[in-house]
C-alpha positions in Angstrom: 0.0 0.0 0.0 1.4 3.4 -0.9 1.6 5.7 2.0 4.2 8.5 1.9 8.0 8.5 1.2 8.7 8.7 4.9 6.4 5.9 5.9 7.4 3.8 2.9 11.1 4.0 4.0 10.2 3.4 7.6 8.4 0.2 6.7 11.3 -0.9 4.5 13.8 -0.4 7.3 11.7 -2.3 9.8 11.5 -5.3 7.5 15.3 -5.7 7.8 16.1 -7.7 10.9 18.9 -5.6 12.2 19.3 -6.8 15.8 22.5 -5.5 17.3 25.1 -5.6 15.9 23.5 -6.6 12.6 22.6 -3.9 10.1 20.8 -6.1 7.5 21.7 -3.6 4.7 19.7 -0.8 6.4 22.7 1.5 6.0 23.1 0.6 2.3 19.5 1.6 1.7 20.1 4.9 3.4 23.4 5.5 1.6 21.8 4.8 -1.8 19.1 7.5 -1.1 21.6 10.0 0.2 24.1 9.4 -2.7 21.3 10.2 -5.1 21.0 13.7 -3.7 24.7 14.5 -3.6 26.0 13.1 -0.3 29.4 11.6 -0.3 29.2 8.4 1.7 31.9 6.5 3.4 31.7 3.2 5.3 33.6 3.4 8.6 33.4 -0.1 9.9 35.1 -1.5 13.1 35.0 -5.2 13.9 31.6 -6.6 13.2 29.9 -3.2 13.5 28.8 -1.3 10.4 28.9 2.5 10.5 28.7 5.2 7.8 29.5 8.8 7.5 27.9 10.9 4.7 28.3 14.6 4.0 27.0 17.1 1.5 28.4 20.6 1.0 31.9 21.9 0.8 32.4 24.5 3.6 30.8 26.2 6.5 29.2 24.9 9.8 28.5 21.2 9.9 25.0 19.9 10.9 24.9 16.2 11.5 22.0 13.7 11.9 23.1 10.9 14.2 21.4 7.6 14.8 21.5 3.8 14.8 20.1 1.1 12.5 20.3 -1.7 15.2 17.3 -2.7 17.3 16.9 -4.7 20.5 15.8 -8.3 20.3 12.1 -8.8 19.9 11.5 -11.3 22.8 9.0 -14.1 22.0 7.6 -13.3 18.6 4.4 -15.1 19.4 3.6 -12.4 22.0 3.5 -9.8 19.3 0.1 -8.9 17.9 1.8 -8.5 14.5 5.1 -10.1 13.5 7.9 -7.7 14.6 9.7 -7.6 11.3 6.5 -7.6 9.1 5.5 -4.0 9.7 2.0 -2.8 9.2 0.1 0.5 9.7 -2.8 -0.4 12.0 -5.3 2.3 13.2 -2.8 5.0 12.3 0.2 3.5 14.0 3.3 1.9 12.4 3.8 -1.5 14.2 7.2 -3.3 14.2 10.5 -3.5 16.0 12.3 -0.2 15.6 9.2 1.9 14.6 10.0 4.3 17.5 13.6 3.4 18.2 14.6 4.5 15.8 13.9 3.6 12.2 11.1 6.1 12.0 13.6 8.8 12.8 16.1 7.5 10.3 13.5 7.6 7.5 12.4 11.1 8.6 16.1 12.2 8.4 16.5 10.9 4.9 13.2 12.3 3.5 13.8 15.6 5.2 17.1 15.9 3.4 15.5 14.9 0.1 12.9 17.7 0.5 15.4 20.3 1.7 18.0 19.6 -1.0 15.3 19.7 -3.7 14.4 23.2 -2.6 17.9 24.3 -1.6 20.4 22.6 -3.9 23.1 25.2 -3.1 22.4 25.4 0.6 24.9 27.0 2.9 27.0 25.0 5.3 27.3 21.2 5.3 24.9 18.4 6.2 26.1 15.0 7.4 24.9 11.6 8.7 26.7 9.5 11.4 24.9 6.2 11.5 25.9 3.0 13.5 24.7 -0.5 14.1 26.1 -0.6 17.6 24.0 1.6 19.8 21.7 -0.8 21.6 24.6 -3.2 22.4 28.2 -2.7 23.8 28.6 0.7 21.9 32.3 0.2 21.6 32.8 0.0 17.8 30.1 2.4 16.8 29.7 6.2 17.2 32.6 6.5 19.6 35.0 5.0 17.1 33.5 7.1 14.2 34.0 10.3 16.3 37.6 9.3 16.9 38.0 8.7 13.1 36.4 12.1 12.3 38.8 13.8 14.7 41.7 12.2 12.9 40.4 13.6 9.7 40.3 17.0 11.2 36.5 17.1 11.0 34.3 18.8 13.6 30.5 18.6 14.1 29.0 22.0 15.0 25.4 20.9 15.4 24.1 17.3 16.0 20.6 16.0 16.1 20.2 12.5 17.5 17.0 10.8 16.5 16.3 9.1 19.8 12.6 8.8 20.8 12.5 11.8 23.1 8.8 12.7 23.0 6.5 11.7 25.8 2.9 12.2 24.6 3.1 14.2 21.4 5.9 14.4 18.9 8.1 17.4 19.8 6.8 17.9 23.3 10.2 17.0 24.8 13.7 17.7 23.5 16.6 16.2 25.2 19.4 18.8 25.4 21.6 16.8 27.7 22.0 13.5 29.5 23.2 12.3 32.9 26.5 10.5 33.2 26.5 6.7 33.8 29.0 5.0 36.2 28.6 1.3 36.8 30.5 -1.0 39.1 30.7 -4.8 39.7 31.7 -5.3 43.3 32.9 -8.7 44.7 32.7 -8.9 48.5 34.9 -11.5 50.1 33.9 -13.5 53.1 34.6 -17.1 54.4 32.4 -19.9 53.3 31.1 -22.2 56.1 28.3 -24.2 57.5 25.2 -22.2 58.7 25.3 -24.1 62.0 28.8 -22.9 62.7 28.7 -19.1 61.8 31.7 -18.4 64.1 33.8 -20.4 61.7 32.7 -18.4 58.7 32.3 -14.8 57.5 29.0 -14.1 55.7 29.7 -11.5 53.0 25.9 -10.7 52.7 25.8 -9.7 56.4 29.1 -7.9 56.2 28.0 -5.8 53.2 24.4 -5.0 54.1 25.2 -2.0 56.3 27.5 -0.5 53.7 24.9 -1.0 50.9 22.3 0.6 53.1 24.6 3.6 53.6 25.3 3.9 49.9 21.6 3.8 49.1 20.9 6.5 51.7 23.7 8.9 50.8 22.9 12.2 49.2 25.5 12.5 46.4 24.4 16.0 45.3 21.2 18.0 45.0 21.3 18.3 41.2 20.8 21.7 39.6 18.5 23.6 37.3 19.2 21.2 34.4 19.7 17.9 36.1 18.0 15.9 38.9 20.2 14.8 41.9 22.6 12.0 41.3 21.1 8.5 41.9 22.6 5.3 43.2 20.8 2.0 42.3 21.7 -1.6 43.0 20.6 -3.7 40.0 21.9 -7.2 40.9 23.0 -9.1 44.0 24.2 -12.7 43.7 25.5 -14.9 46.5 25.3 -18.5 47.7 25.8 -22.0 46.4 22.1 -22.8 46.1 22.2 -24.9 49.2 20.3 -23.8 52.3 23.0 -24.8 54.8 26.1 -23.1 53.3 27.2 -19.6 54.2 28.5 -18.0 50.9 32.2 -17.2 50.5 31.6 -14.2 48.2 28.8 -11.9 47.1 28.6 -10.0 43.8 26.8 -6.7 43.7 26.2 -4.6 40.6 25.3 -1.0 41.0 25.1 2.2 38.9 25.2 5.9 39.4 23.3 8.2 37.0 25.1 11.5 37.8 24.7 15.2 37.3 27.2 17.8 36.4 27.3 18.7 40.2 29.8 15.8 40.7 32.3 13.7 38.8 32.9 10.0 38.3 36.2 10.4 40.2 34.4 11.9 43.2 31.8 9.2 43.2 34.4 6.4 43.1 36.3 8.1 46.0 33.2 8.5 48.2 32.0 5.0 47.5 35.4 3.4 48.3 35.6 5.5 51.5 32.2 4.1 52.7 33.2 0.5 51.9 36.5 1.0 53.7 34.7 2.5 56.8 32.7 -0.8 57.0 35.9 -2.9 56.8 34.9 -4.8 53.7 37.3 -6.8 51.6 36.2 -6.0 48.1 37.2 -6.1 44.5 35.8 -3.2 42.4 35.5 -3.2 38.6 34.3 0.3 37.6 32.9 1.1 34.2 32.3 4.7 33.0 29.9 4.5 30.0 29.3 8.2 29.6 29.9 11.6 31.1 27.0 14.1 31.6 26.6 16.7 28.9 24.4 19.7 28.5 23.8 21.8 25.4 22.8 25.3 26.6 20.2 27.3 24.8 21.8 28.5 21.5 21.5 28.1 17.8 20.6 24.4 17.7 18.1 24.5 20.6 16.6 27.6 19.2 16.3 26.2 15.7 14.7 23.0 17.0 12.1 24.7 19.2 11.2 27.0 16.3 10.8 24.1 13.9 8.6 22.2 16.3 6.4 25.2 16.7 6.2 25.9 13.0 5.1 22.3 12.1 3.0 21.4 15.2 2.1 24.7 16.8 3.4 23.3 20.1 6.1 24.6 22.4 8.7 22.0 23.1 10.3 21.6 26.6 13.9 20.9 27.3 14.8 17.8 29.4 17.9 15.8 30.5 16.0 12.8 31.9 16.3 9.3 30.7 19.2 7.0 30.0 22.3 7.5 27.9 22.5 7.9 24.1 25.3 8.2 21.6 25.1 12.0 22.1 27.5 11.3 25.0 30.3 10.5 22.5 29.6 13.6 20.3 29.1 16.3 22.9 32.6 16.2 24.4 34.0 17.3 21.1 32.4 20.7 21.6 29.3 20.0 19.5 25.9 21.3 20.3 23.7 18.2 20.7 19.9 17.7 21.0 17.8 14.6 20.7 14.4 14.7 19.0 12.3 11.7 17.9 9.0 10.0 18.3 7.0 9.2 21.4 8.9 6.7 23.5 6.1 4.9 25.3 6.6 1.5 23.5 10.3 1.4 22.9 12.0 -2.0 23.7 8.5 -3.4 24.3 6.5 -6.1 22.7 4.2 -4.5 20.0 6.5 -1.4 19.6 4.7 1.2 17.5 4.8 4.8 16.5 2.0 7.1 15.3 2.3 7.3 11.5 1.5 11.0 11.5 4.2 11.7 14.1 6.8 10.1 11.8 5.7 12.3 8.9 5.6 15.4 11.1 9.1 14.5 12.3 10.4 14.7 8.7 8.8 18.1 8.4 10.4 19.2 11.7 13.8 18.0 10.6 13.5 19.8 7.3 12.6 23.1 9.1 15.7 22.7 11.3 17.8 22.4 8.1 16.2 25.6 6.8 17.1 27.4 10.0 20.7 26.2 10.1 21.6 25.4 6.5 19.1 27.4 4.4 
């Protein structure tokens, strides 16, 4: 059934089973469309991860669309009302894995450029795409590596729009202009294994660690600021024991995470955590993992252009937010780029029966085209 160029492309992308790190030729489809309107496309692959960089224009400020072709696993396909990789438009919604996160956004980016270039073949500045198949997974051979490659080429992104599903109820109601940092840790607490009937001959790591964990959970790490909520500490996994009811475990594994604001640093969080653990006399091994620093794009050219475009297309006034998880914007912002995230409503992302309103995806293409007019027209 013929729909619109944006919806047709969305459906075609969803049909391709690009579960991380697979791309299933989604990127080739995008590159073919972009090459046809004058973009110079380069594959920038690392390991099993496919990435591409495409640019149009010769000089001036660089505006970049960033996104990912990979999607999360579907879970049991039989639980879906419609097969996850056989997309359909049902009651005005595009159904299929990736409809909201983020193949609808990718299609909107491409068709926005097609419309803009048709009207502005000699536009000012440059327009680019940075697309990866490694955002939903480890995120080690994707955007972060392409950014390093760009820096080696002497390339700098001035403005970046990431197509993550930022909206809450209506497309464009929320724009992400920053994200909290993410610091994780795997902690191994050592005790002495023994028989539960002879606790004096053992050291139970669960009992030993409980007061320290309670203190970590109760600690105020900061109070946040005008842009970020207070830093949060959350335990996501605890594992101990042999499975037997009469054995005191010898070790306990605890996995926890900080989502932190710009009021603190990962170094301070590590230092304070280790001080609390030492105060409680725990024998621990700590494996820290910093997956992203906090970033904030202050109100400026990109934020202004995005808000203006949303209002022009929808009549709505978008709101700025730094809530939610991490995104690949965390790899781009540290280079000095202005970064925002704008995409469809995120209510069904990563869920069974993921879907996005068809009219939202079409409006998103119009919003992206308006942003291009503001910054590259």
